N, C-alpha and C positions, 0 to 999 in steps of 0.2 A: 679957473685952468680946465684943461680937457684932459679927463681922466680915463687909461684903459685899464679895467679891471678885469683879472684873468681868474677863473676858478674851474675846479673839475667838475661841480654842481651849482646849479643855480634854479630859483622857483621858476616855472612849476615842477621839475624834475627834481625832487628832495630826497636826498639820500639820509641826511642827519642834520645837527643844528646849524652848521655852517650856512646852509642855504638860507634859515632864518637871521643870521647875523648879518650876511650880505644885503639882504632886503631891508633890514631897517637901518644898516650904515649907510648904504648910498643912496637911499630915499633922503635922508637926513642931507645929506651932501649936495644932491641935487638941488634940494630946497634953499641951501645956502648960495645957490646960483653957478654952481660947477656943473659941465658938461661929463655924464656918465656914458662910456661906451663898454658895454660887457663882450668878453668871450666866453662863452661858457660851455663845459662839456656836457653831452648829453648821452647819458648812458643807456644802451638799448634795453638793459635789463631792469630799468628804473621807470614806473609810470608815475605819467603826469598828474598833479593834482591841480585842482580849480579851487583850492581854499585860500592861496595867498594872492593878494593884488599886488601887480607890479607897475610903478609908475610908467606912464605912457611917455614921460620923457625919456627912458631907458632907450640905447640903441643896441639890443641884443643879437649878438651871432653866434649861432648854435655848431657847435665842433661833436660832432659823432664820433662815439669810440663805443667798445663792446661792454666793458664792465667794470665796477669800482675794485673787483680785484685785480691787483697789480696795476691799478690806476697811473702808479708814479712812471710806469713806461709806456701804457697805453696813451693817456692822456697828452704828455708831451711830444709824442710822436705825430699824434693826430693835429694838436696844434703847431706844430711845424709845417705841416703840408697845408693847414688854412691860412699860415701867415704868408704863403707866397703871393696870395691875391689879396693882403690886407695891408693898408697903408699905415704902419705902426707910428712913422714919422709924423702923423698928423696929431699926435697926443703930447701931453707934456711930460705925464709921469704915468707908469706902469705901475699896478697894486696886483702883485700876485698872492693868490691864497691857495695854491699848490705850487710845488717845487717844479721849477722849470728851470732844467739842467743848461741852458745857452743864454747868451746874450740877447736882450730884445733889441738893442740898438738905441734906447731912450733911459732915461733915470728910472730906476726900478727899486720899489719899496716891495719887501716880502713880509708877509703877516702869518704869523705861526699861531695855528689854534690848538695843536695837541702833541703828543712826544709818541710815535708810533714805536720807536723803539724802545720804549718803556713799557707801554700798553700791550705789546704783544706777548710779554712774559707772562700774561694771566691768563692768556687764552691757549696756550700751547698745553696744557696740562690736560685740555679737552679734544686735543687733536688726536686722529688717528696715525701711524707711522708714516706713512706716504705723505699725508697733510704736512706733517710736520717736518719733513726733508723738503716738501715744496715750499714751506713757508721759510726754511732756513736760506734756500735759493735766493727767495724773492727778497730776503732782509739784506743781503750782499748786494743784490742790483740798487735796492732803494737807499741804501748806506751810499753809495756812488753818486746817485743821481742828488741826493739831498746835499751832499757836501758840494757838488757843483754848482746847484743852486744857491746854495750860501755865499758861494765865491762871485757870483755873478750880480749878487743884489748891493746895490747902494747905501741902503739902510734894512734892518730888520725891525719889526715891532713883534714884540710877545704880548700875551693876552693875561701873563702873571709872571712873577719874578719867580715861582717855582718852576713854571715850563722855561725860562730863560737859563734858569740853572741847570735844568735837566739836560738842555740842548748844549751848554758850553761844557758839559760834562763827557759829551760824547762827539762833538764835532769841532773842529777849527772854526772859529769865528772871527774875523777882523773888522767887519762893518761896524758902524756905531748901531746901537741897540738901542729901543726904547721900549717902556711898559706902558700898554693902555689896555685896562681892564675891559670886560665886556659890557654892554649896556642892557636893559630890561624895557621892555615894551609895556608902558604904562597905561597904555589902553586897553591891553588884556589883563595885565597881573595888577589888579586895584583891590582893596578889601571890597569883598562880596558881602551884602546882604543875607548870609545864611548862618543858621545857629552853631554855636561854639558847641563841640564835641570832644569827649575825653578821649583823644586817640592821638598817637604819634604817626607822622608821616614821614616815609621813605620814597623818594623817585629813583628807580634804578632797576636793574636786572642782572648784574653781573659781581662775580667777586672782586673785580677794580673798582668798583662803586662802593664795596663795604657791604654786598649781600650776608657773606657769612656772618659778620660780626651782629648783623640785625637780626639774622635769625636766633643766634645765640641771647643776644637782648631780650627779644621777645619772649623766650622760654621763662624769662627770672622776673618779669613784670606784672603787675595787676591789670594794666590797662589795654587796649589792643595796639598793634603797629600796623597802620595801613600801607600797602606797597603798591604803587603805580608802576606798573610792569608785568612782562609775561613772566611770572615765576610759579614754581609749585607752593602750595600751602602749607603751612606748618604749624607748629603749637602757638596760639595766641598771634599769628601771622594771617592777615586777612588780604587776599589779592583783588586789587581793582581791576587789576590788566590796564591796556593802554587807552587813554581818554584824550581828546583834542584839549586845546590850550585853554579855551573858556571853560571847561569842567575841570581842569587841572588847577586853575585859577579859585574855584568854589573849595576844592578839598584842601587848598594850602589855606584859606582863608577860614575854615570849620576847624583845623587841627590845632592843638594846643601847641606843638614845636614841630619843626621839620628836622629830620635828623640826617646827616651825609657822612656817615664813617669811612671815607675813601681810602683806600689803599694808594690809588693815584688819580687824580684829577686834574687835567692841565689847567682848567678854570672851575666849572660847574656851574651851569647859569641856575641850577636849582636853589641856590642859596640865595640870588637875586630875586628870582621869582617869587620865593616865600618871603623875603623881608617886604617888598613890593605890596605883597597881602596882606601885610600885618602881622605876619607871624615869624617869633622868634627862631633862630637856629642854633643847633648845634654840629660841628663840623670840626673832622680831623684835619691836623695842619699838613696832610698830603693832599690838601686840595687846594687850587690856584684862589679861588674867590675867598677862602677863608683871610686872605691878606685884606679884605676890605670889612671884616667884621670886627666890631669893637663890643664893648663890654653894655651898650646900650641897646643891641640887638641880638645878642647870641653869645656863645662861648666857643673858644678854639681849643679842642681837649679829643681824647681817645677814650674817656670816661664818660658815658652816655648816661645812667639813672640819675646821679647826684646833679649832673648838669642840666638835664631837663628840668628839674626841681626848681633850681635855680633861676631859669630862664622864662620859666611859662607865666611868669606873672609880669614879665616886662611890658612896658607900654606900646601896645600896637603903633602909635603915631610917632615913636622912636623908630621903629622898623622901617615904615614906610619915610621917614624923613631920610635913614642912611640909605635906602635904595635909591630914593630921588636923585641923590648926586651920581647916579651912575646912568640918566637919562641918554638914550641914543643922541640926543641933540648936542650932548657934552661930549660923547664920544668920536661924533664927527669932528666937532671943533678940535679936538686934541688930534685927531687925524690929519687935517688940514693945516694945522700947525708943523707936524713933522714934514709934511710934503712940501 
């Protein structure tokens, strides 16, 4: 098939995890013999990185727009203008990873990676009055854009049942839906030859991901809690800051458990990354990746301390085996079956 991929971001202009997702997924799809053309947003406020290699077989066309703030209006408008000189009909299927509120003229599959209507609730308490007013206005336009995009899609793919449920509670969905979980890059995330240490690992920096719960937990335990993310230190909580993926894999590998008491996480790649490095997890059921956790590799619960004690002795190989069921090759095959 000749596939047209549309996204508000794409490497090397990386704004978040979606860039890594697209690079890994479509690299494997290209290896399966399919042609991949990308229409990718290039926000002027995002600097390019040279740390992600993109397959030379990708045909990438850049769509300039100003900023990720309000991207749901900026990018579709810039894309609409770019499409005037682009032969969409030369492709079999469009795969959109950003809400596009108009018909592209070919079969369209829209993949949902997040739930902004829920995520924004966790950031509003930190906004000033004027910012909150602007956010409320943008939310109304986002809702219209999103509903239009859902109406234009022939199929929808969600990265978890949790995400699908969140969207069905908020929007009218009439297209067929599928759940395809995220994958993990096992060339980066694998058990590293590093000493095991008596610490619990948390990767995140926000209340939505469970930072307040982690702070409270750290005050009452004897072992340290390491945090990968830019946050303030507190009692028994040691801040690592931001690290690259190679270094992150080392922290996963040496930790006794990775915790993720999320208040909402559409998927949560940290769960698969930790398991791929051989480290069990304790995760809340407000995280989409909790759907792939079983007793061989972790616990799904809001209770941290006793759960950590029960999983820290789990077999590392069982964790790796569980993660291997979500290799990007498998995600690519599932995606092709939907197309």
